[in-house]
C-alpha positions in Angstrom: -201.0 -172.4 6.5 -201.5 -168.7 6.0 -204.7 -167.7 4.2 -204.7 -165.5 1.1 -206.4 -162.7 3.1 -203.6 -162.6 5.7 -201.0 -159.9 5.6 -197.4 -160.0 7.0 -196.6 -156.7 8.7 -193.0 -155.8 9.4 -192.6 -153.6 12.5 -189.7 -151.5 13.5 -188.9 -150.4 17.1 -187.7 -146.8 17.2 -186.3 -145.2 20.3 -188.2 -142.0 21.0 -185.2 -139.8 21.9 -183.2 -141.1 18.8 -186.2 -140.3 16.6 -186.5 -136.8 18.0 -182.8 -136.1 17.6 -182.6 -137.5 14.0 -185.9 -136.2 12.4 -187.5 -133.6 14.7 -184.4 -131.5 15.7 -182.9 -128.7 13.7 -179.4 -129.8 12.6 -178.0 -126.3 13.0 -179.2 -125.2 16.5 -180.2 -128.6 17.8 -183.6 -127.3 18.9 -186.8 -129.2 18.5 -189.0 -128.0 15.7 -192.2 -126.3 16.8 -194.9 -124.0 15.4 -193.2 -120.8 16.5 -189.7 -119.5 15.9 -188.4 -123.0 15.2 -190.9 -123.7 12.4 -189.4 -126.3 10.0 -188.7 -124.8 6.5 -188.0 -126.9 3.5 -185.2 -125.6 1.2 -184.9 -126.3 -2.5 -182.0 -128.7 -1.8 -184.5 -130.9 0.2 -182.9 -130.1 3.6 -185.0 -128.8 6.5 -183.8 -126.0 8.7 -185.7 -124.0 11.4 -186.9 -120.5 10.7 -184.8 -119.1 13.6 -181.6 -120.3 12.0 -182.5 -119.2 8.5 -183.2 -115.7 9.8 -179.7 -115.5 11.3 -178.1 -117.0 8.1 -179.9 -115.1 5.3 -179.6 -111.3 4.9 -181.7 -110.0 1.9 -180.2 -106.6 2.3 -176.6 -107.8 1.6 -177.2 -110.7 -0.7 -180.2 -112.3 -2.5 -178.9 -115.7 -1.8 -177.6 -117.7 1.1 -175.9 -121.1 1.5 -177.7 -124.1 3.0 -176.0 -124.8 6.4 -176.1 -128.5 5.7 -175.0 -129.0 2.0 -173.6 -125.5 1.3 -175.8 -125.1 -1.9 -176.8 -121.6 -2.9 -180.5 -120.9 -2.0 -182.4 -117.9 -3.6 -184.4 -115.9 -1.1 -188.1 -115.7 -2.3 -189.8 -112.4 -2.8 -191.5 -112.5 0.6 -188.2 -113.2 2.4 -187.2 -116.2 4.4 -190.7 -116.6 6.1 -192.0 -117.2 2.5 -190.0 -120.4 2.2 -192.4 -123.4 2.2 -192.9 -125.3 5.4 -191.7 -128.9 5.7 -195.0 -130.8 5.6 -193.3 -134.1 6.4 -191.7 -132.8 9.5 -194.9 -131.1 10.6 -196.8 -134.4 10.1 -194.2 -136.2 12.1 -194.5 -133.6 14.8 -198.3 -134.0 14.9 -197.9 -137.8 15.0 -195.3 -137.7 17.8 -197.4 -135.2 19.7 -200.4 -137.6 19.5 -198.4 -140.6 20.5 -196.0 -138.9 23.0 -195.9 -140.7 26.3 -193.2 -138.6 28.0 -193.9 -135.1 29.2 -191.1 -132.7 28.3 -190.6 -130.3 31.3 -192.3 -126.9 30.6 -191.9 -123.5 32.2 -194.3 -123.0 35.1 -195.0 -119.5 33.9 -194.9 -119.9 30.1 -196.7 -123.2 29.7 -195.8 -123.6 26.1 -192.1 -123.0 26.5 -189.8 -126.0 26.9 -187.1 -125.6 29.5 -183.5 -125.2 28.3 -180.2 -126.3 29.8 -176.9 -124.3 29.8 -173.9 -126.7 29.8 -171.6 -123.9 30.8 -173.5 -122.8 33.9 -175.1 -126.2 34.6 -178.4 -124.4 34.9 -182.0 -125.2 33.8 -184.0 -122.1 32.6 -186.8 -120.7 30.4 -185.7 -118.4 27.6 -188.5 -115.9 28.2 -187.9 -115.8 32.0 -184.2 -115.3 31.8 -182.2 -112.5 30.3 -178.5 -111.9 29.6 -176.5 -114.7 28.2 -179.5 -117.1 28.3 -181.9 -114.9 26.4 -180.9 -116.1 23.0 -182.7 -119.5 22.7 -180.6 -122.4 21.6 -177.6 -120.1 20.7 -174.1 -121.3 21.6 -171.8 -118.5 22.3 -168.2 -118.4 23.2 -169.3 -118.0 26.8 -172.4 -120.3 27.1 -173.6 -123.4 25.4 -177.4 -123.9 25.5 -179.3 -127.0 24.5 -182.9 -128.2 25.0 -183.5 -129.8 28.4 -184.8 -133.0 26.8 -181.5 -133.4 24.9 -179.5 -132.6 28.1 -181.4 -135.3 30.0 -180.6 -137.7 27.2 -176.9 -136.8 27.3 -176.7 -136.9 31.0 -178.4 -140.2 31.1 -175.9 -141.6 28.6 -173.0 -140.1 30.8 -174.6 -141.5 33.9 -175.0 -144.9 32.3 -171.4 -144.8 31.0 -170.1 -143.8 34.5 -172.2 -146.5 36.1 -170.9 -149.1 33.8 -167.4 -148.0 34.3 -167.9 -148.0 38.1 -169.5 -151.5 37.9 -166.5 -152.7 35.8 -164.0 -151.4 38.3 -166.0 -152.9 41.2 -166.1 -156.2 39.4 -162.3 -156.0 38.9 -161.9 -155.1 42.5 -164.1 -158.0 43.6 -162.1 -160.3 41.3 -158.8 -159.0 42.8 -160.0 -159.3 46.4 -161.5 -162.8 45.7 -158.2 -163.8 44.1 -156.3 -162.6 47.2 -158.7 -164.6 49.4 -157.9 -167.7 47.3 -154.2 -167.0 47.6 -154.6 -166.6 51.3 -156.3 -170.0 51.6 -153.6 -171.6 49.5 -150.8 -169.9 51.5 -152.5 -171.0 54.8 -152.8 -174.6 53.5 -149.1 -174.6 52.5 -148.2 -173.3 55.9 -150.3 -176.0 57.6 -148.7 -178.6 55.4 -145.3 -177.3 56.4 -146.3 -177.2 60.1 -147.5 -180.8 59.9 -144.3 -181.9 58.2 -142.1 -180.0 60.7 -143.9 -181.3 63.8 -144.0 -184.8 62.2 -140.2 -184.6 62.1 -140.2 -183.4 65.7 -142.4 -186.4 66.7 -140.1 -188.7 64.8 -137.1 -187.3 66.7 -138.9 -187.7 70.0 -140.0 -191.2 69.2 -136.5 -192.2 68.1 -135.1 -190.8 71.3 -137.8 -192.7 73.3 -137.0 -195.9 71.4 -133.3 -195.4 72.1 -133.8 -194.9 75.9 -136.1 -197.9 76.0 -133.6 -200.0 74.1 -130.8 -198.9 76.5 -133.0 -199.7 79.5 -133.7 -203.2 78.1 -130.0 -203.8 77.3 -128.9 -203.0 80.8 -131.8 -205.1 82.3 -130.9 -208.1 80.1 -127.2 -207.9 81.0 -128.0 -207.8 84.8 -130.6 -210.5 84.4 -128.1 -212.8 82.6 -125.5 -212.5 85.4 -128.0 -213.2 88.1 -129.6 -216.1 86.2 -126.2 -217.7 85.6 -125.4 -217.3 89.4 -128.7 -219.0 90.2 -127.9 -221.9 87.9 -124.5 -222.2 89.5 -126.0 -222.3 93.0 -128.5 -224.9 91.9 -125.7 -227.1 90.4 -123.7 -226.9 93.6 -126.8 -227.7 95.6 -127.5 -230.7 93.5 -123.9 -231.8 93.8 -123.9 -231.6 97.6 -127.2 -233.4 97.7 -125.9 -236.3 95.6 -122.8 -236.5 97.7 -124.8 -236.8 100.9 -127.1 -239.5 99.7 -126.4 -242.8 101.6 -124.0 -241.0 103.9 -125.9 -242.6 107.0 -125.1 -246.0 105.7 -121.4 -245.4 105.6 -119.5 -247.4 108.3 -116.0 -246.8 107.2 -114.6 -243.9 109.2 -112.0 -242.9 106.6 -114.7 -242.5 103.9 -116.8 -240.3 106.2 -113.8 -238.2 107.2 -113.0 -237.5 103.5 -116.6 -236.5 102.8 -116.6 -234.1 105.8 -113.3 -232.6 104.6 -114.7 -232.1 101.1 -117.9 -230.5 102.4 -115.9 -228.1 104.6 -114.0 -226.9 101.5 -117.3 -226.5 99.6 -118.7 -224.4 102.4 -115.9 -221.9 101.8 -116.7 -221.8 98.1 -120.4 -221.7 98.6 -120.1 -218.6 100.8 -118.9 -216.7 97.7 -122.2 -217.6 95.9 -124.2 -216.3 98.8 -123.9 -212.6 97.6 -125.5 -211.7 94.2 -122.9 -211.0 91.6 -125.0 -208.3 90.1 -127.3 -205.7 91.7 -130.9 -204.9 91.0 -130.4 -201.1 90.7 -131.8 -199.8 87.5 -132.9 -196.1 87.0 -133.7 -193.8 84.1 -132.8 -190.2 84.5 -135.3 -187.9 83.0 -134.4 -184.4 84.3 -137.8 -182.8 83.5 -137.0 -179.7 85.6 -134.0 -178.9 83.3 -134.8 -180.5 79.9 -138.5 -179.6 79.6 -138.0 -175.8 79.9 -135.2 -176.0 77.3 -137.4 -178.2 75.1 -140.2 -175.7 75.5 -137.9 -172.9 74.5 -136.9 -174.8 71.4 -140.5 -175.5 70.5 -141.4 -171.9 71.1 -138.8 -171.0 68.4 -140.2 -173.7 66.1 -143.1 -172.3 64.2 -143.6 -168.6 64.3 -146.5 -167.1 62.3 -145.3 -164.2 60.2 -147.4 -161.8 58.2 -147.2 -158.2 56.9 -149.4 -155.1 56.9 -147.6 -153.5 54.0 -149.9 -151.9 51.4 -148.0 -152.1 48.1 -149.9 -149.4 46.2 -149.0 -146.8 48.9 -145.3 -147.9 49.3 -142.8 -145.9 47.3 -139.5 -146.3 45.5 -136.8 -143.6 45.4 -133.2 -143.5 44.3 -130.4 -142.8 46.7 -127.9 -140.3 45.3 -126.7 -140.2 41.7 -126.6 -143.4 39.6 -123.2 -143.7 37.8 -122.2 -146.5 35.4 -120.0 -149.2 36.9 -120.9 -148.1 40.5 -123.4 -149.8 42.8 -126.7 -148.0 42.6 -129.4 -148.2 45.3 -133.1 -147.8 45.0 -134.9 -147.5 48.4 -138.3 -149.0 49.0 -140.2 -147.4 51.8 -143.2 -149.4 53.0 -146.4 -148.1 54.6 -149.6 -149.8 55.8 -153.2 -149.3 54.5 -153.6 -146.1 56.5 -150.4 -144.6 55.1 -148.4 -145.0 58.3 -144.7 -145.9 58.0 -143.8 -149.5 58.9 -140.9 -150.2 61.2 -140.4 -153.9 60.7 -139.0 -155.9 57.8 -139.4 -159.4 56.5 -141.7 -158.6 53.6 -141.7 -160.9 50.5 -140.0 -158.5 48.1 -139.3 -159.3 44.5 -137.1 -156.8 42.5 -136.2 -156.7 38.9 -133.8 -154.3 37.2 -133.6 -154.0 33.4 -132.7 -151.5 30.7 -135.6 -149.3 29.8 -137.0 -150.1 26.3 -136.4 -147.3 23.8 -139.5 -145.2 23.7 -140.7 -146.3 27.1 -142.8 -149.3 28.0 -144.3 -150.9 24.9 -146.7 -153.6 24.0 -145.3 -156.0 21.4 -147.9 -158.3 19.9 -149.3 -160.5 22.6 -146.2 -160.0 24.8 -146.7 -157.7 27.7 -143.1 -156.3 27.5 -140.1 -156.2 25.4 -137.5 -158.9 26.0 -134.6 -157.1 27.7 -131.6 -158.3 29.7 -132.1 -158.3 33.5 -129.3 -157.0 35.7 -128.1 -158.8 38.8 -129.7 -157.2 41.9 -129.9 -157.8 45.6 -132.3 -156.9 48.3 -131.0 -155.6 51.6 -133.7 -155.8 54.3 -132.9 -153.0 56.8 -135.4 -154.4 59.3 -137.0 -151.0 59.8 -139.6 -151.1 56.9 -137.1 -150.0 54.3 -135.4 -152.2 51.7 -132.3 -151.3 49.6 -132.4 -152.7 46.0 -128.8 -152.7 44.9 -127.6 -153.2 41.3 -124.6 -152.3 39.2 -125.3 -150.9 35.6 -122.3 -151.3 33.3 -123.2 -148.5 30.9 -125.1 -145.2 31.0 -128.8 -145.0 30.0 -132.2 -145.4 31.5 -133.1 -148.4 33.6 -136.3 -149.6 35.1 -136.5 -150.8 38.7 -139.7 -152.9 39.2 -140.5 -154.0 42.7 -143.5 -155.9 44.1 -144.6 -156.8 47.6 -146.9 -159.9 48.1 -147.0 -160.1 44.3 -148.4 -156.6 43.9 -146.5 -153.7 42.4 -145.6 -150.8 44.6 -146.9 -147.3 43.9 -144.3 -145.9 41.4 -143.1 -149.2 39.9 -141.4 -149.4 37.5 -139.2 -146.5 38.6 -137.1 -145.1 35.7 -133.5 -144.4 36.8 -131.1 -142.3 34.8 -127.6 -143.7 34.9 -124.8 -141.3 33.8 -121.3 -141.9 32.6 -119.4 -139.2 34.4 -118.1 -139.8 38.0 -117.6 -136.5 39.8 -116.0 -136.0 43.2 -118.2 -136.3 46.3 -115.9 -134.0 48.2 -113.0 -131.6 47.6 -110.7 -130.1 50.3 -107.9 -127.5 50.2 -106.5 -124.8 48.1 -103.0 -123.2 47.5 -101.4 -121.6 50.5 -100.1 -122.2 53.9 -103.2 -121.7 55.9 -105.0 -124.2 58.1 -107.0 -125.7 55.3 -104.5 -125.1 52.5 -101.8 -127.1 50.7 -98.5 -126.3 49.0 -97.5 -129.2 46.7 -99.3 -132.1 48.3 -97.9 -135.4 46.9 -99.0 -138.5 48.9 -101.9 -139.8 50.9 -102.3 -142.7 53.3 -105.4 -144.2 54.9 -105.5 -146.0 58.2 -108.5 -148.4 58.1 -108.3 -149.2 61.8 -108.8 -145.7 63.0 -110.6 -144.5 59.8 -108.1 -141.6 59.4 -106.6 -139.9 56.3 -103.0 -138.6 56.2 -101.9 -136.2 53.4 -98.3 -135.1 53.0 -98.3 -131.3 52.6 -94.8 -131.3 51.2 -94.4 -127.5 50.5 -95.6 -126.7 54.1 -93.4 -129.4 55.7 -96.3 -131.1 57.5 -98.9 -133.9 57.4 -102.6 -133.1 57.5 -104.6 -135.6 59.6 -108.2 -135.6 58.3 -111.4 -137.4 58.8 -112.9 -139.6 56.0 -115.2 -136.6 55.2 -112.1 -134.5 54.6 -112.3 -132.4 57.8 -109.1 -131.3 59.4 -108.2 -133.0 62.7 -104.8 -131.5 63.3 -101.3 -131.0 61.7 -98.4 -133.5 62.3 -94.9 -132.2 62.2 -91.6 -134.2 62.2 -88.0 -133.6 61.2 -88.4 -136.0 58.3 -90.8 -133.6 56.7 -88.3 -130.7 56.5 -86.6 -129.3 53.4 -89.9 -129.7 51.4 -88.7 -133.1 50.1 -91.0 -135.7 51.7 -92.5 -137.7 48.8 -94.2 -140.7 50.4 -96.1 -141.7 53.5 -97.7 -145.0 54.7 -99.5 -146.4 57.8 -98.6 -149.4 60.0 -101.7 -151.0 61.5 -100.3 -153.7 63.7 -100.4 -153.8 67.5 -99.6 -150.1 67.6 -100.2 -147.6 64.8 -97.4 -145.4 63.4 -96.5 -143.6 60.2 -93.5 -143.9 58.0 -92.3 -141.3 55.6 -89.5 -141.1 52.9 -87.5 -138.0 52.3 -85.8 -138.1 48.8 -83.3 -135.3 49.7 -82.0 -136.7 53.0 -82.7 -140.4 51.9 -84.0 -141.1 55.4 -86.9 -143.5 56.2 -88.5 -142.3 59.4 -91.0 -143.9 61.7 -93.1 -141.6 63.9 -96.3 -141.5 65.9 -99.5 -139.8 64.9 -98.4 -137.0 67.3 -95.1 -136.5 65.4 -92.8 -138.2 67.9 -89.9 -140.0 66.1 -89.6 -143.8 66.8 -86.7 -144.6 64.5 -85.0 -143.6 61.3 -82.6 -145.4 58.9 -81.0 -145.0 55.5 -79.5 -147.5 53.0 -76.4 -147.3 50.9 -78.4 -148.3 47.8 -80.7 -145.3 48.0 -80.3 -142.9 45.0 -83.7 -141.3 44.5 -86.3 -142.8 46.9 -89.7 -141.5 45.9 -92.4 -143.6 47.7 -92.9 -145.9 50.7 -95.4 -148.6 51.7 -95.9 -150.8 54.7 -96.8 -154.5 54.9 -98.5 -154.7 58.3 -98.7 -158.5 58.2 -95.0 -159.1 58.1 -93.8 -155.7 59.4 -92.0 -154.9 56.1 -91.2 -151.4 54.9 -91.0 -151.0 51.1 -89.1 -148.1 49.5 -89.5 -147.4 45.8 -86.2 -145.9 44.3 -86.0 -144.4 40.8 -82.2 -144.5 40.8 -81.8 -148.2 40.5 -85.4 -148.5 39.4 -86.4 -151.1 42.1 -88.2 -151.6 45.4 -86.1 -152.2 48.5 -87.7 -154.3 51.3 -86.6 -153.7 55.0 -87.9 -154.9 58.4 -89.2 -152.3 60.8 -85.7 -151.7 62.2 -84.2 -150.9 58.8 -82.5 -154.3 58.1 -82.4 -154.9 54.3 -84.3 -158.1 53.3 -84.5 -158.3 49.5 -85.0 -156.3 46.3 -87.8 -156.3 43.8 -87.2 -155.6 40.2 -84.5 -153.7 38.3 -84.2 -151.1 35.5 -85.8 -152.1 32.2 -89.0 -152.3 30.2 -89.6 -156.1 30.4 -91.9 -157.8 32.9 -90.6 -157.5 36.4 -88.5 -154.4 35.5 -89.3 -150.7 36.0 -88.7 -147.3 34.4 -89.4 -144.2 36.4 -91.4 -145.7 39.3 -94.2 -143.5 40.6 -95.7 -145.5 43.4 -95.7 -148.7 45.5 -98.5 -150.3 47.5 -99.3 -153.5 49.4 -102.2 -155.8 48.7 -104.5 -157.6 51.2 -102.4 -160.8 50.9 -99.1 -158.9 51.1 -98.8 -158.6 47.3 -96.3 -155.9 46.2 -97.9 -153.5 43.6 -95.6 -151.2 41.7 -96.5 -148.6 39.0 -94.6 -146.7 36.4 -96.3 -146.4 33.0 -98.0 -149.7 33.8 -98.8 -151.6 36.9 -97.0 -154.8 38.0 -97.9 -157.2 40.8 -95.4 -159.3 42.8 -95.8 -161.9 45.5 -94.9 -161.0 49.1 -91.4 -162.6 48.4 -90.9 -160.5 45.3 -91.7 -163.0 42.6 -93.4 -161.6 39.5 -97.1 -162.4 39.2 -98.9 -160.1 36.7 -98.6 -157.2 34.4 -101.6 -154.8 34.3 -102.4 -152.3 31.5 -99.3 -153.1 29.4 -100.7 -151.0 26.6 -100.0 -147.9 28.7 -96.2 -148.2 28.2 -94.9 -145.0 26.6 -98.4 -143.4 26.5 -98.5 -141.9 30.0 -97.6 -142.4 33.6 -99.3 -143.4 36.9 -99.2 -140.9 39.7 -100.3 -143.1 42.6 -101.6 -146.6 43.3 -103.6 -148.2 46.1 -105.2 -151.6 46.8 -108.4 -152.0 48.7 -109.3 -154.8 51.1 -110.9 -156.9 48.4 -108.0 -156.7 46.0 -109.1 -153.9 43.7 -106.4 -151.6 42.4 -107.2 -147.9 42.2 -104.5 -145.8 40.4 -104.3 -142.2 39.1 -103.0 -141.7 35.6 -102.0 -138.9 33.3 -101.9 -139.2 29.4 -101.1 -136.0 27.5 -104.0 -133.7 28.4 -106.1 -136.4 30.1 -106.0 -137.1 33.8 -108.2 -139.8 35.3 -108.4 -142.7 37.8 -108.6 -146.4 36.8 -110.0 -149.3 38.8 -108.6 -152.8 38.1 -109.2 -156.3 39.4 -105.9 -157.4 40.7 -106.5 -161.1 40.2 -107.4 -160.9 36.5 -105.8 -157.5 35.7 -109.1 -156.5 33.9 -110.1 -152.8 33.9 -113.3 -152.4 35.9 -114.0 -148.7 35.4 -112.6 -145.3 34.7 -113.2 -142.1 36.7 -113.1 -139.1 34.4 -113.9 -136.4 36.9 -115.9 -134.7 34.2 -117.1 -131.6 36.0 -114.0 -131.2 38.2 -111.0 -132.0 36.1 -107.9 -133.5 37.7 -104.6 -131.9 37.0 -101.4 -133.9 37.7 -103.1 -136.5 40.1 -100.5 -138.2 42.3 -101.0 -140.2 45.5 -104.2 -142.1 46.1 -105.7 -143.9 49.2 -108.7 -146.2 49.3 -111.1 -146.2 52.3 -113.2 -148.9 53.9 -116.4 -147.7 52.2 -115.1 -147.9 48.6 -114.1 -144.3 48.2 -110.7 -143.1 46.9 -108.9 -140.0 48.0 -106.6 -138.6 45.3 -104.1 -135.8 45.6 -104.7 -133.2 42.8 -101.1 -131.7 42.8 -101.6 -128.9 40.2 -104.8 -127.7 42.0 -103.2 -128.0 45.5 -106.1 -130.0 46.9 -107.4 -133.5 47.4 -110.6 -135.0 46.0 -112.8 -137.9 47.1 -114.6 -140.2 44.7 -116.8 -143.3 45.0 -115.2 -146.0 42.9 -117.3 -149.2 43.6 
């Protein structure tokens, strides 16, 4: 129980620096109050400001009043001037109290012992105002060049910054410790999983060895038992014969009848002959087990060497980088390249890293946080990882529409340096190469109309009709040489195709002479033929599987099929607008399964025997016309088309007839595109007739 004389005293713990800053520091210049130029003055509005600041603010010569720098109230200057303002007795008493109880020593100037040291934040310099001139001569004044504060406040601020940085550093170190500890735990788990897998794998090996051992032992026992049974049976037979002879000989010495004795002797003589066959064992004792250790054991050792290889990686994810290969275009396969390096930043030259890749549309406005979810829910694109085996990995994906996409890649469950990589996918597909111009020079064309591609030799052939020649080019559109032949004369060759059988040759159609000519890549004629049904032959194709030559003719509006010697085989289609009929044929091509593909204002597919299979893009009838058509090795149809003022390329799936993509050639417009040819690496070469050139595009 507390007595009546007792008193309860409430104490408050006040931080010295906070107290100084709140009560003993001028709110204008942030200098400590003292008995000199920073004498605390009490204003009528009850605010306290140091004399130094008031002398700068108040100007009796221009105005008899000034505004309080804290509350902006008008203050009348007394008759004796600013120094005549009353002192702040409360602040002075607090200064005296703090001076008597002060435990810390504020650094003073070694020359001017009463002057507290100041700190310039701009110069990061400690100085005394009376020792230093220039920008540091105005005590506590912050100019546009220098910011000066008392050294005690600077120490407090620096201490706070130091503490903040220390806490931040400790936090990061704690995170690092947690991350590394987590990796150690994952390492132990991975090692244990590998050990379990090793145990299971070698247990299976032991089981196989034990099973084989059991099989050999059982085979050995089976052979032994079979031999043992034969020999045992023979022993039993011998014993039976022996017993029989013994029984027959019993009492023989008591026989007195000669005839009886003679019969017994004769019987025993016969038995001697049969017994001789029992003298030799009917089975042998040979039993061996071949264990060719000199041959099997090395092979077994080699197999076991291949069983169980420890694999790890030195890839350091946060230094490995992502980049985009080339331009990213809608509907085309795009490639992001991951280049891996080790902890020291050295490039790695081996593959096999555990890569996880994810490709998705970038959320509008960038990466966002939605509630407690880490990311917006967006649809993932199908992607594949191609390990190049040299420390690089190709992440391949096919965006179906233009826009921004994010490619996120992690190695050993840690994101690489610039993941997610934002990829810009554009709509327009421009040519990757252009060759030729109008003229008769080495690299010029005059009315080019058709193109053929030989996949076995990787060669491009372009009919330069106006110059009566064929240009032989590399896939990069570099001229190899010119091919000349009589079938190219009179500027009337309209089609060319390649035969890729046992020997390669070219075939061309001349609409004026109505001749189909086969010739070598050096221009030597192999054979030529015509047909009475020809009226306006405009294109030719070759089925290398069956050795058929297909000629499209706009007269009867059909496709004639011949063998390589010119013998007529059958006809595909007739004039008309129904399915299986044609109107102004523009091109004919052969598919990978010998399908016959014909284009006019639409595309139609027939079997190798000429039976109608499929109509593609029927909505194009009457709206435009195809210039050329080609089919790649995977059954995709690439065709050039003109509609009014639009000229473009289309890519179809031949099996379903669906449109896969359109090539608009936005920055390099096509004009009257005609023949097309597809290459092995998913590029299409199209003849731009009006521009007298050829252009190359990537279409898949």
